[in-house]
py3Dmol code that shows the C-alpha trace and the ligand (Angstrom):
import py3Dmol

protein = """\
ATOM      1  CA  MET A   1      25.606  -7.567  23.411  1.00  0.00           C
ATOM      2  CA  GLN A   2      22.090  -7.449  21.966  1.00  0.00           C
ATOM      3  CA  ASN A   3      18.948  -7.205  24.080  1.00  0.00           C
ATOM      4  CA  LEU A   4      16.559  -9.888  22.931  1.00  0.00           C
ATOM      5  CA  ALA A   5      12.785 -10.358  23.324  1.00  0.00           C
ATOM      6  CA  ILE A   6      11.359 -13.822  22.730  1.00  0.00           C
ATOM      7  CA  PHE A   7       7.771 -14.370  21.754  1.00  0.00           C
ATOM      8  CA  GLY A   8       5.993 -16.953  23.869  1.00  0.00           C
ATOM      9  CA  ALA A   9       6.815 -17.989  27.433  1.00  0.00           C
ATOM     10  CA  GLY A  10       5.727 -21.559  26.757  1.00  0.00           C
ATOM     11  CA  ASN A  11       7.780 -24.576  25.705  1.00  0.00           C
ATOM     12  CA  PHE A  12       9.197 -22.953  22.585  1.00  0.00           C
ATOM     13  CA  GLY A  13      10.169 -19.818  24.481  1.00  0.00           C
ATOM     14  CA  MET A  14      11.869 -21.904  27.182  1.00  0.00           C
ATOM     15  CA  ARG A  15      13.829 -23.904  24.620  1.00  0.00           C
ATOM     16  CA  THR A  16      14.930 -20.706  22.925  1.00  0.00           C
ATOM     17  CA  LYS A  17      15.927 -19.215  26.283  1.00  0.00           C
ATOM     18  CA  LYS A  18      17.997 -22.279  27.056  1.00  0.00           C
ATOM     19  CA  LEU A  19      19.747 -22.066  23.686  1.00  0.00           C
ATOM     20  CA  VAL A  20      20.575 -18.410  24.224  1.00  0.00           C
ATOM     21  CA  GLU A  21      21.949 -19.114  27.703  1.00  0.00           C
ATOM     22  CA  GLU A  22      23.994 -22.115  26.641  1.00  0.00           C
ATOM     23  CA  LYS A  23      25.323 -21.096  23.266  1.00  0.00           C
ATOM     24  CA  TYR A  24      24.835 -17.422  22.628  1.00  0.00           C
ATOM     25  CA  PHE A  25      25.313 -15.799  26.035  1.00  0.00           C
ATOM     26  CA  ASN A  26      28.134 -13.666  24.648  1.00  0.00           C
ATOM     27  CA  GLU A  27      25.941 -12.144  21.941  1.00  0.00           C
ATOM     28  CA  TYR A  28      22.405 -12.001  23.329  1.00  0.00           C
ATOM     29  CA  LYS A  29      20.801 -11.180  26.612  1.00  0.00           C
ATOM     30  CA  LEU A  30      17.171 -12.209  27.054  1.00  0.00           C
ATOM     31  CA  VAL A  31      15.367  -9.187  28.500  1.00  0.00           C
ATOM     32  CA  TYR A  32      11.678 -10.015  27.918  1.00  0.00           C
ATOM     33  CA  PHE A  33       9.284 -12.750  27.085  1.00  0.00           C
ATOM     34  CA  VAL A  34       6.297 -11.411  25.147  1.00  0.00           C
ATOM     35  CA  ASP A  35       3.182 -13.504  25.684  1.00  0.00           C
ATOM     36  CA  ASN A  36      -0.497 -13.189  24.769  1.00  0.00           C
ATOM     37  CA  ASP A  37      -1.650 -15.060  27.870  1.00  0.00           C
ATOM     38  CA  PRO A  38      -2.805 -12.512  30.506  1.00  0.00           C
ATOM     39  CA  ALA A  39      -2.102 -15.072  33.252  1.00  0.00           C
ATOM     40  CA  LYS A  40       1.607 -14.981  32.402  1.00  0.00           C
ATOM     41  CA  GLN A  41       1.920 -11.252  31.819  1.00  0.00           C
ATOM     42  CA  ASN A  42       3.490  -9.009  34.474  1.00  0.00           C
ATOM     43  CA  SER A  43       5.185 -11.956  36.158  1.00  0.00           C
ATOM     44  CA  LEU A  44       8.718 -13.338  36.114  1.00  0.00           C
ATOM     45  CA  ILE A  45       9.397 -16.670  34.478  1.00  0.00           C
ATOM     46  CA  GLU A  46      12.861 -17.957  35.362  1.00  0.00           C
ATOM     47  CA  ASN A  47      13.758 -14.397  36.303  1.00  0.00           C
ATOM     48  CA  VAL A  48      12.721 -12.960  32.954  1.00  0.00           C
ATOM     49  CA  PRO A  49       9.821 -10.451  32.931  1.00  0.00           C
ATOM     50  CA  VAL A  50       6.822 -11.425  30.805  1.00  0.00           C
ATOM     51  CA  ILE A  51       5.152  -8.515  29.009  1.00  0.00           C
ATOM     52  CA  SER A  52       2.212  -8.167  26.635  1.00  0.00           C
ATOM     53  CA  LYS A  53       2.473  -7.150  23.000  1.00  0.00           C
ATOM     54  CA  GLU A  54       0.919  -3.789  23.947  1.00  0.00           C
ATOM     55  CA  THR A  55       3.655  -3.199  26.507  1.00  0.00           C
ATOM     56  CA  LEU A  56       6.260  -4.077  23.917  1.00  0.00           C
ATOM     57  CA  LEU A  57       4.830  -1.378  21.650  1.00  0.00           C
ATOM     58  CA  HIS A  58       5.175   1.169  24.442  1.00  0.00           C
ATOM     59  CA  LEU A  59       8.799   0.350  25.098  1.00  0.00           C
ATOM     60  CA  TYR A  60      11.374   2.461  23.409  1.00  0.00           C
ATOM     61  CA  GLY A  61      13.201   0.751  20.611  1.00  0.00           C
ATOM     62  CA  LYS A  62      16.543   1.079  22.333  1.00  0.00           C
ATOM     63  CA  GLU A  63      15.511  -1.433  24.974  1.00  0.00           C
ATOM     64  CA  ILE A  64      15.320  -4.252  22.450  1.00  0.00           C
ATOM     65  CA  ASP A  65      17.663  -4.968  19.554  1.00  0.00           C
ATOM     66  CA  SER A  66      16.284  -8.287  18.353  1.00  0.00           C
ATOM     67  CA  VAL A  67      13.116 -10.337  18.591  1.00  0.00           C
ATOM     68  CA  SER A  68      12.191 -13.894  17.732  1.00  0.00           C
ATOM     69  CA  PRO A  69      10.268 -14.200  14.461  1.00  0.00           C
ATOM     70  CA  ALA A  70       6.872 -15.309  15.800  1.00  0.00           C
ATOM     71  CA  LEU A  71       6.282 -11.706  16.846  1.00  0.00           C
ATOM     72  CA  MET A  72       6.159 -10.600  13.224  1.00  0.00           C
ATOM     73  CA  LYS A  73       2.674 -12.040  12.858  1.00  0.00           C
ATOM     74  CA  SER A  74       1.245  -8.731  13.982  1.00  0.00           C
ATOM     75  CA  TYR A  75       1.252  -5.634  11.809  1.00  0.00           C
ATOM     76  CA  GLU A  76       1.511  -3.281  14.805  1.00  0.00           C
ATOM     77  CA  VAL A  77       4.624  -5.089  15.934  1.00  0.00           C
ATOM     78  CA  ASN A  78       5.946  -5.152  12.409  1.00  0.00           C
ATOM     79  CA  LYS A  79       5.618  -1.391  12.175  1.00  0.00           C
ATOM     80  CA  PHE A  80       7.254  -0.964  15.585  1.00  0.00           C
ATOM     81  CA  LEU A  81      10.220  -3.066  14.463  1.00  0.00           C
ATOM     82  CA  ILE A  82      10.699  -1.048  11.307  1.00  0.00           C
ATOM     83  CA  GLN A  83      10.472   2.261  13.170  1.00  0.00           C
ATOM     84  CA  HIS A  84      13.012   1.208  15.763  1.00  0.00           C
ATOM     85  CA  LYS A  85      15.260  -0.761  13.418  1.00  0.00           C
ATOM     86  CA  ILE A  86      14.867  -3.944  15.466  1.00  0.00           C
ATOM     87  CA  THR A  87      16.022  -7.136  13.774  1.00  0.00           C
ATOM     88  CA  PRO A  88      13.897 -10.261  13.823  1.00  0.00           C
ATOM     89  CA  ILE A  89      16.075 -13.342  14.265  1.00  0.00           C
ATOM     90  CA  ARG A  90      15.635 -17.086  14.183  1.00  0.00           C
ATOM     91  CA  ILE A  91      17.500 -18.929  16.922  1.00  0.00           C
ATOM     92  CA  THR A  92      18.416 -22.564  16.354  1.00  0.00           C
ATOM     93  CA  SER A  93      21.013 -24.915  17.745  1.00  0.00           C
ATOM     94  CA  THR A  94      23.117 -24.379  14.619  1.00  0.00           C
ATOM     95  CA  GLY A  95      23.145 -20.611  14.757  1.00  0.00           C
ATOM     96  CA  ILE A  96      21.304 -17.320  14.927  1.00  0.00           C
ATOM     97  CA  TYR A  97      19.957 -16.089  11.639  1.00  0.00           C
ATOM     98  CA  PRO A  98      18.736 -12.588  10.958  1.00  0.00           C
ATOM     99  CA  LEU A  99      15.545 -12.973   8.972  1.00  0.00           C
ATOM    100  CA  ASN A 100      15.965 -11.959   5.399  1.00  0.00           C
ATOM    101  CA  GLU A 101      13.826 -11.360   2.368  1.00  0.00           C
ATOM    102  CA  CYS A 102      12.849 -14.924   1.714  1.00  0.00           C
ATOM    103  CA  ASP A 103      11.398 -15.198   5.218  1.00  0.00           C
ATOM    104  CA  ALA A 104       9.216 -12.142   4.835  1.00  0.00           C
ATOM    105  CA  GLU A 105       5.679 -12.811   3.779  1.00  0.00           C
ATOM    106  CA  ARG A 106       5.029  -9.524   1.987  1.00  0.00           C
ATOM    107  CA  PHE A 107       6.907  -7.693  -0.729  1.00  0.00           C
ATOM    108  CA  CYS A 108       6.191  -4.214  -2.018  1.00  0.00           C
ATOM    109  CA  PRO A 109       7.336  -3.887  -5.648  1.00  0.00           C
ATOM    110  CA  ILE A 110       7.199  -0.081  -5.495  1.00  0.00           C
ATOM    111  CA  CYS A 111       9.711   0.524  -2.697  1.00  0.00           C
ATOM    112  CA  GLN A 112      11.285  -2.918  -3.183  1.00  0.00           C
ATOM    113  CA  LYS A 113      11.089  -3.660   0.548  1.00  0.00           C
ATOM    114  CA  THR A 114       9.820  -6.677   2.393  1.00  0.00           C
ATOM    115  CA  SER A 115       7.770  -6.785   5.546  1.00  0.00           C
ATOM    116  CA  PHE A 116       6.077  -9.451   7.537  1.00  0.00           C
ATOM    117  CA  TYR A 117       2.712  -7.774   7.424  1.00  0.00           C
ATOM    118  CA  PHE A 118       1.179  -4.842   5.610  1.00  0.00           C
ATOM    119  CA  ASP A 119      -0.863  -2.480   7.779  1.00  0.00           C
ATOM    120  CA  LEU A 120      -4.607  -2.148   8.182  1.00  0.00           C
ATOM    121  CA  PHE A 121      -6.195   0.458   5.928  1.00  0.00           C
ATOM    122  CA  GLY A 122      -9.613   1.678   4.819  1.00  0.00           C
ATOM    123  CA  VAL A 123     -12.921   3.102   6.067  1.00  0.00           C
ATOM    124  CA  THR A 124     -13.797  -0.502   6.834  1.00  0.00           C
ATOM    125  CA  PRO A 125     -10.205  -1.541   7.660  1.00  0.00           C
ATOM    126  CA  ARG A 126      -8.716  -4.159   5.349  1.00  0.00           C
ATOM    127  CA  GLU A 127      -5.960  -6.364   6.732  1.00  0.00           C
ATOM    128  CA  ASN A 128      -2.637  -6.487   4.929  1.00  0.00           C
ATOM    129  CA  ALA A 129      -3.319  -3.399   2.827  1.00  0.00           C
ATOM    130  CA  LEU A 130      -0.741  -0.648   3.396  1.00  0.00           C
ATOM    131  CA  CYS A 131       3.010  -1.037   2.898  1.00  0.00           C
ATOM    132  CA  PRO A 132       4.600   0.182   6.148  1.00  0.00           C
ATOM    133  CA  HIS A 133       7.603   1.545   4.224  1.00  0.00           C
ATOM    134  CA  CYS A 134       6.110   3.624   1.383  1.00  0.00           C
ATOM    135  CA  GLY A 135       2.387   3.708   2.119  1.00  0.00           C
ATOM    136  CA  SER A 136       1.349   1.918  -1.088  1.00  0.00           C
ATOM    137  CA  LEU A 137      -2.003   0.114  -1.215  1.00  0.00           C
ATOM    138  CA  GLU A 138      -3.166  -2.971  -3.113  1.00  0.00           C
ATOM    139  CA  ARG A 139      -4.167  -0.958  -6.192  1.00  0.00           C
ATOM    140  CA  HIS A 140      -0.819   0.855  -6.347  1.00  0.00           C
ATOM    141  CA  ARG A 141       1.182  -2.356  -6.257  1.00  0.00           C
ATOM    142  CA  LEU A 142      -0.986  -3.787  -9.013  1.00  0.00           C
ATOM    143  CA  LEU A 143      -0.569  -0.634 -11.069  1.00  0.00           C
ATOM    144  CA  TYR A 144       3.207  -0.712 -10.714  1.00  0.00           C
ATOM    145  CA  HIS A 145       3.335  -4.197 -12.199  1.00  0.00           C
ATOM    146  CA  PHE A 146       0.914  -3.265 -14.917  1.00  0.00           C
ATOM    147  CA  LEU A 147       3.050  -0.259 -15.908  1.00  0.00           C
ATOM    148  CA  LYS A 148       6.135  -2.435 -15.941  1.00  0.00           C
ATOM    149  CA  GLU A 149       4.759  -5.442 -17.776  1.00  0.00           C
ATOM    150  CA  LYS A 150       1.914  -4.127 -19.921  1.00  0.00           C
ATOM    151  CA  THR A 151       2.939  -0.615 -20.990  1.00  0.00           C
ATOM    152  CA  ASP A 152       5.896   1.385 -22.335  1.00  0.00           C
ATOM    153  CA  PHE A 153       5.868   3.509 -19.153  1.00  0.00           C
ATOM    154  CA  PHE A 154       9.509   2.866 -18.265  1.00  0.00           C
ATOM    155  CA  ALA A 155      10.742   3.133 -21.858  1.00  0.00           C
ATOM    156  CA  GLY A 156      12.078   6.696 -21.849  1.00  0.00           C
ATOM    157  CA  ASN A 157      11.540  10.154 -20.474  1.00  0.00           C
ATOM    158  CA  CYS A 158      10.827  12.308 -23.504  1.00  0.00           C
ATOM    159  CA  ARG A 159       7.093  11.865 -23.063  1.00  0.00           C
ATOM    160  CA  LYS A 160       4.797  14.081 -21.051  1.00  0.00           C
ATOM    161  CA  MET A 161       2.865  12.637 -18.154  1.00  0.00           C
ATOM    162  CA  LEU A 162      -0.033  14.059 -16.153  1.00  0.00           C
ATOM    163  CA  HIS A 163      -0.638  12.588 -12.682  1.00  0.00           C
ATOM    164  CA  ILE A 164      -3.854  13.702 -10.980  1.00  0.00           C
ATOM    165  CA  ALA A 165      -4.023  13.663  -7.167  1.00  0.00           C
ATOM    166  CA  PRO A 166      -0.541  12.131  -6.970  1.00  0.00           C
ATOM    167  CA  GLU A 167      -0.012   9.317  -4.502  1.00  0.00           C
ATOM    168  CA  ALA A 168       3.120   9.787  -2.384  1.00  0.00           C
ATOM    169  CA  CYS A 169       4.335   6.242  -3.063  1.00  0.00           C
ATOM    170  CA  PHE A 170       4.633   7.016  -6.801  1.00  0.00           C
ATOM    171  CA  GLU A 171       5.771  10.615  -6.983  1.00  0.00           C
ATOM    172  CA  SER A 172       9.534  10.249  -6.737  1.00  0.00           C
ATOM    173  CA  LEU A 173       9.504   7.176  -8.987  1.00  0.00           C
ATOM    174  CA  PHE A 174       7.539   8.970 -11.718  1.00  0.00           C
ATOM    175  CA  GLU A 175       9.549  12.163 -11.323  1.00  0.00           C
ATOM    176  CA  LYS A 176      12.724  10.176 -11.851  1.00  0.00           C
ATOM    177  CA  GLN A 177      11.239   8.644 -14.986  1.00  0.00           C
ATOM    178  CA  PHE A 178       9.869  11.780 -16.684  1.00  0.00           C
ATOM    179  CA  GLU A 179      11.747  14.589 -14.918  1.00  0.00           C
ATOM    180  CA  LYS A 180      10.438  17.987 -16.036  1.00  0.00           C
ATOM    181  CA  ASN A 181       7.824  16.298 -18.230  1.00  0.00           C
ATOM    182  CA  TYR A 182       6.089  14.908 -15.154  1.00  0.00           C
ATOM    183  CA  ILE A 183       3.179  17.152 -14.169  1.00  0.00           C
ATOM    184  CA  THR A 184       1.365  16.574 -10.882  1.00  0.00           C
ATOM    185  CA  ALA A 185      -2.018  18.250 -10.484  1.00  0.00           C
ATOM    186  CA  ASP A 186      -4.763  18.586  -7.917  1.00  0.00           C
ATOM    187  CA  LEU A 187      -7.556  20.977  -7.084  1.00  0.00           C
ATOM    188  CA  TYR A 188      -6.872  21.073  -3.322  1.00  0.00           C
ATOM    189  CA  LYS A 189      -3.508  19.459  -2.473  1.00  0.00           C
ATOM    190  CA  PRO A 190      -0.798  22.084  -1.972  1.00  0.00           C
ATOM    191  CA  ASN A 191       2.304  20.123  -3.007  1.00  0.00           C
ATOM    192  CA  VAL A 192       1.558  19.693  -6.708  1.00  0.00           C
ATOM    193  CA  LYS A 193       3.017  21.408  -9.754  1.00  0.00           C
ATOM    194  CA  VAL A 194      -0.313  22.615 -11.149  1.00  0.00           C
ATOM    195  CA  LYS A 195      -3.644  23.490  -9.580  1.00  0.00           C
ATOM    196  CA  MET A 196      -6.272  21.860 -11.781  1.00  0.00           C
ATOM    197  CA  ASP A 197      -9.998  21.316 -11.985  1.00  0.00           C
ATOM    198  CA  ILE A 198     -10.263  18.190 -14.124  1.00  0.00           C
ATOM    199  CA  MET A 199     -13.691  19.298 -15.394  1.00  0.00           C
ATOM    200  CA  ASP A 200     -11.975  22.310 -16.950  1.00  0.00           C
ATOM    201  CA  ILE A 201      -8.337  21.547 -17.768  1.00  0.00           C
ATOM    202  CA  GLN A 202      -6.051  24.440 -18.727  1.00  0.00           C
ATOM    203  CA  TYR A 203      -3.976  22.480 -21.300  1.00  0.00           C
ATOM    204  CA  GLU A 204      -4.368  22.437 -25.076  1.00  0.00           C
ATOM    205  CA  ASP A 205      -5.676  19.436 -27.025  1.00  0.00           C
ATOM    206  CA  ASP A 206      -3.190  16.557 -27.544  1.00  0.00           C
ATOM    207  CA  THR A 207      -0.752  17.627 -24.810  1.00  0.00           C
ATOM    208  CA  PHE A 208      -0.046  14.472 -22.793  1.00  0.00           C
ATOM    209  CA  ASP A 209       1.336  11.054 -23.731  1.00  0.00           C
ATOM    210  CA  ILE A 210       0.293   9.492 -20.430  1.00  0.00           C
ATOM    211  CA  ILE A 211      -2.453  10.396 -17.983  1.00  0.00           C
ATOM    212  CA  TYR A 212      -2.886   8.625 -14.669  1.00  0.00           C
ATOM    213  CA  CYS A 213      -5.898   9.428 -12.520  1.00  0.00           C
ATOM    214  CA  SER A 214      -6.860   6.907  -9.874  1.00  0.00           C
ATOM    215  CA  HIS A 215      -9.711   7.046  -7.377  1.00  0.00           C
ATOM    216  CA  VAL A 216     -10.573  10.656  -8.202  1.00  0.00           C
ATOM    217  CA  LEU A 217     -13.613  10.546 -10.529  1.00  0.00           C
ATOM    218  CA  GLU A 218     -15.854   9.253  -7.741  1.00  0.00           C
ATOM    219  CA  HIS A 219     -15.242  12.599  -6.010  1.00  0.00           C
ATOM    220  CA  VAL A 220     -16.029  14.736  -9.075  1.00  0.00           C
ATOM    221  CA  ALA A 221     -19.479  16.266  -9.629  1.00  0.00           C
ATOM    222  CA  ASP A 222     -19.531  15.778 -13.425  1.00  0.00           C
ATOM    223  CA  ASP A 223     -17.321  12.794 -14.170  1.00  0.00           C
ATOM    224  CA  ARG A 224     -18.323  12.698 -17.868  1.00  0.00           C
ATOM    225  CA  LYS A 225     -17.031  16.240 -18.290  1.00  0.00           C
ATOM    226  CA  ALA A 226     -13.702  15.224 -16.693  1.00  0.00           C
ATOM    227  CA  MET A 227     -13.464  12.147 -18.946  1.00  0.00           C
ATOM    228  CA  LYS A 228     -14.080  14.387 -21.995  1.00  0.00           C
ATOM    229  CA  GLU A 229     -11.294  16.670 -20.831  1.00  0.00           C
ATOM    230  CA  PHE A 230      -8.888  13.742 -20.460  1.00  0.00           C
ATOM    231  CA  PHE A 231      -9.851  12.548 -23.944  1.00  0.00           C
ATOM    232  CA  ARG A 232      -9.186  16.014 -25.345  1.00  0.00           C
ATOM    233  CA  ILE A 233      -5.733  16.575 -23.802  1.00  0.00           C
ATOM    234  CA  LEU A 234      -4.468  13.029 -24.461  1.00  0.00           C
ATOM    235  CA  LYS A 235      -2.341  12.620 -27.594  1.00  0.00           C
ATOM    236  CA  LYS A 236      -3.758  10.331 -30.261  1.00  0.00           C
ATOM    237  CA  ASP A 237      -1.019   7.747 -29.657  1.00  0.00           C
ATOM    238  CA  GLY A 238      -1.064   8.200 -25.886  1.00  0.00           C
ATOM    239  CA  TRP A 239      -2.812   6.247 -23.154  1.00  0.00           C
ATOM    240  CA  ALA A 240      -4.564   6.973 -19.897  1.00  0.00           C
ATOM    241  CA  ILE A 241      -5.254   4.909 -16.798  1.00  0.00           C
ATOM    242  CA  LEU A 242      -8.470   6.100 -15.191  1.00  0.00           C
ATOM    243  CA  ASN A 243      -9.273   3.905 -12.218  1.00  0.00           C
ATOM    244  CA  VAL A 244     -12.204   4.135  -9.830  1.00  0.00           C
ATOM    245  CA  PRO A 245     -13.443   1.868  -7.049  1.00  0.00           C
ATOM    246  CA  ILE A 246     -16.089  -0.526  -8.366  1.00  0.00           C
ATOM    247  CA  ILE A 247     -18.355  -1.214  -5.409  1.00  0.00           C
ATOM    248  CA  ARG A 248     -21.821  -1.898  -6.847  1.00  0.00           C
ATOM    249  CA  ASP A 249     -23.523  -3.914  -9.560  1.00  0.00           C
ATOM    250  CA  LYS A 250     -24.589  -0.725 -11.308  1.00  0.00           C
ATOM    251  CA  THR A 251     -23.386   2.874 -11.017  1.00  0.00           C
ATOM    252  CA  TYR A 252     -25.520   4.921  -8.652  1.00  0.00           C
ATOM    253  CA  GLU A 253     -25.483   8.676  -8.150  1.00  0.00           C
ATOM    254  CA  ASP A 254     -27.815  11.212  -6.633  1.00  0.00           C
ATOM    255  CA  PRO A 255     -26.597  14.826  -6.373  1.00  0.00           C
ATOM    256  CA  SER A 256     -29.199  15.546  -3.698  1.00  0.00           C
ATOM    257  CA  ILE A 257     -27.235  13.311  -1.295  1.00  0.00           C
ATOM    258  CA  THR A 258     -24.779  15.738   0.265  1.00  0.00           C
ATOM    259  CA  ALA A 259     -24.574  14.880   3.972  1.00  0.00           C
ATOM    260  CA  PRO A 260     -21.212  13.228   4.706  1.00  0.00           C
ATOM    261  CA  GLU A 261     -22.765  10.405   6.789  1.00  0.00           C
ATOM    262  CA  GLU A 262     -25.246   9.630   4.063  1.00  0.00           C
ATOM    263  CA  ARG A 263     -22.584   9.717   1.360  1.00  0.00           C
ATOM    264  CA  GLU A 264     -20.456   7.313   3.360  1.00  0.00           C
ATOM    265  CA  LYS A 265     -23.386   4.941   3.747  1.00  0.00           C
ATOM    266  CA  ILE A 266     -24.481   5.065   0.112  1.00  0.00           C
ATOM    267  CA  PHE A 267     -21.286   5.853  -1.850  1.00  0.00           C
ATOM    268  CA  GLY A 268     -18.705   4.252   0.458  1.00  0.00           C
ATOM    269  CA  GLN A 269     -16.897   7.383   1.657  1.00  0.00           C
ATOM    270  CA  TYR A 270     -17.975  10.765   3.064  1.00  0.00           C
ATOM    271  CA  ASP A 271     -16.606  12.704   0.071  1.00  0.00           C
ATOM    272  CA  HIS A 272     -17.697  10.383  -2.760  1.00  0.00           C
ATOM    273  CA  VAL A 273     -20.501  11.636  -4.984  1.00  0.00           C
ATOM    274  CA  ARG A 274     -21.321   8.313  -6.627  1.00  0.00           C
ATOM    275  CA  ALA A 275     -20.719   4.584  -6.378  1.00  0.00           C
ATOM    276  CA  TYR A 276     -19.542   2.933  -9.579  1.00  0.00           C
ATOM    277  CA  GLY A 277     -20.483  -0.419 -11.012  1.00  0.00           C
ATOM    278  CA  PRO A 278     -18.832  -2.248 -13.906  1.00  0.00           C
ATOM    279  CA  ASP A 279     -20.872  -0.041 -16.284  1.00  0.00           C
ATOM    280  CA  TYR A 280     -18.263   2.647 -15.495  1.00  0.00           C
ATOM    281  CA  ILE A 281     -16.591   1.424 -18.668  1.00  0.00           C
ATOM    282  CA  ASP A 282     -19.572   2.650 -20.736  1.00  0.00           C
ATOM    283  CA  ARG A 283     -19.014   6.220 -19.573  1.00  0.00           C
ATOM    284  CA  LEU A 284     -15.395   6.064 -20.727  1.00  0.00           C
ATOM    285  CA  ARG A 285     -16.462   4.639 -24.078  1.00  0.00           C
ATOM    286  CA  GLU A 286     -19.181   7.276 -24.493  1.00  0.00           C
ATOM    287  CA  VAL A 287     -16.565  10.040 -24.588  1.00  0.00           C
ATOM    288  CA  GLY A 288     -14.569   8.150 -27.231  1.00  0.00           C
ATOM    289  CA  PHE A 289     -12.034   6.027 -25.353  1.00  0.00           C
ATOM    290  CA  SER A 290     -11.211   2.445 -26.260  1.00  0.00           C
ATOM    291  CA  VAL A 291     -10.978   0.683 -22.918  1.00  0.00           C
ATOM    292  CA  GLU A 292      -9.310  -2.505 -21.777  1.00  0.00           C
ATOM    293  CA  VAL A 293      -9.878  -3.750 -18.227  1.00  0.00           C
ATOM    294  CA  THR A 294      -7.163  -5.790 -16.530  1.00  0.00           C
ATOM    295  CA  CYS A 295      -7.281  -7.545 -13.148  1.00  0.00           C
ATOM    296  CA  ALA A 296      -4.394  -8.910 -11.104  1.00  0.00           C
ATOM    297  CA  LYS A 297      -5.142 -12.522 -12.037  1.00  0.00           C
ATOM    298  CA  ASP A 298      -4.860 -11.652 -15.752  1.00  0.00           C
ATOM    299  CA  PHE A 299      -1.095 -11.282 -15.534  1.00  0.00           C
ATOM    300  CA  LEU A 300       0.186 -12.141 -12.053  1.00  0.00           C
ATOM    301  CA  SER A 301       0.521 -15.557 -10.446  1.00  0.00           C
ATOM    302  CA  GLU A 302      -1.579 -16.363  -7.399  1.00  0.00           C
ATOM    303  CA  SER A 303       1.487 -16.448  -5.176  1.00  0.00           C
ATOM    304  CA  ASP A 304       2.655 -13.028  -6.434  1.00  0.00           C
ATOM    305  CA  ILE A 305      -0.802 -11.563  -5.864  1.00  0.00           C
ATOM    306  CA  GLU A 306      -0.772 -12.851  -2.299  1.00  0.00           C
ATOM    307  CA  ARG A 307       2.827 -11.895  -1.534  1.00  0.00           C
ATOM    308  CA  MET A 308       2.382  -8.361  -2.866  1.00  0.00           C
ATOM    309  CA  ARG A 309      -1.312  -8.068  -2.022  1.00  0.00           C
ATOM    310  CA  ALA A 310      -1.979  -6.534  -5.443  1.00  0.00           C
ATOM    311  CA  PHE A 311      -5.668  -6.212  -6.314  1.00  0.00           C
ATOM    312  CA  GLY A 312      -8.170  -4.133  -8.257  1.00  0.00           C
ATOM    313  CA  GLU A 313      -9.072  -3.336 -11.843  1.00  0.00           C
ATOM    314  CA  ILE A 314      -7.063  -1.223 -14.235  1.00  0.00           C
ATOM    315  CA  TYR A 315      -8.922   0.780 -16.877  1.00  0.00           C
ATOM    316  CA  PHE A 316      -6.467   1.292 -19.699  1.00  0.00           C
ATOM    317  CA  CYS A 317      -7.815   3.876 -22.139  1.00  0.00           C
ATOM    318  CA  THR A 318      -6.627   4.823 -25.599  1.00  0.00           C
ATOM    319  CA  VAL A 319      -7.975   7.318 -28.101  1.00  0.00           C
TER     320      VAL A 319
END
"""
ligand_1 = """\
1
ZN
Zn 6.330 -0.067 -0.293
"""
view = py3Dmol.view(width=600, height=400)
view.addModel(protein, "pdb")
view.setStyle({"model": 0}, {"cartoon": {"style": "trace"}})
view.addModel(ligand_1, "xyz")
view.setStyle({"model": 1}, {"stick": {}})
view.zoomTo()
view.show()
């Protein structure tokens, strides 16, 4: 017997309750209505307690095994369901259907899992940004598709890859691809293979076939020096993806701005030292890179972009 929560104590909720009582009383027991209307909350409707969404989130998962699908429209609830392994179901007069992939509105290509909503993320929180399973963001999901469709990334493991400030959602995937040739590096993070200051890299010229460094250069005091270093250690037939957030019309930096609050206001985050504009590409070209910029709409359909929430620009650099 499964404990069921139904979203909405209105007409739809009542119809669903009736169905459960008439047809599915052996399988499901209705334990809660969840309703947004404060007038209905904390009361009994036909002997069933009505709770708020907030109360639902405070219940322990073991109290509820299944919920009706309308509840999935909230990312907090979505996360709660995943954490507690609660199944969303659709109840109709012809049967009870566990919701499957094609019902889910979001798909993360990195962890290959679906969800009904991605989570909020960002200094100014963006809706539908973070995959609740693997933590990927819009730019990571775009990058994954770019690697798959526009590069030879998944073509073999005998090449050497450098990943700066590795994102958790990629690490195991990349490790699997390149094994011992996959080098993770960071100046501060403890769980990387190599401690590295990208303005002064300890590797010889022409060492790496692939370099991936995303959303790091905006934190680095001398980004041109870091770009030069990447150019130097990249093999002549290799490629690098060097992405930064583009948040202004023209790149702006001022090393005298050091207060975290001021940096957040002017550069977008407390630890950013500049705000890039589209002229970022000129800096890459100045050190010798050939650069191609790709956006989601250049190679993904509108429905894929929306389903995966894959956005951003990819700066693909070759020597
Ligand atoms: Zn994911």
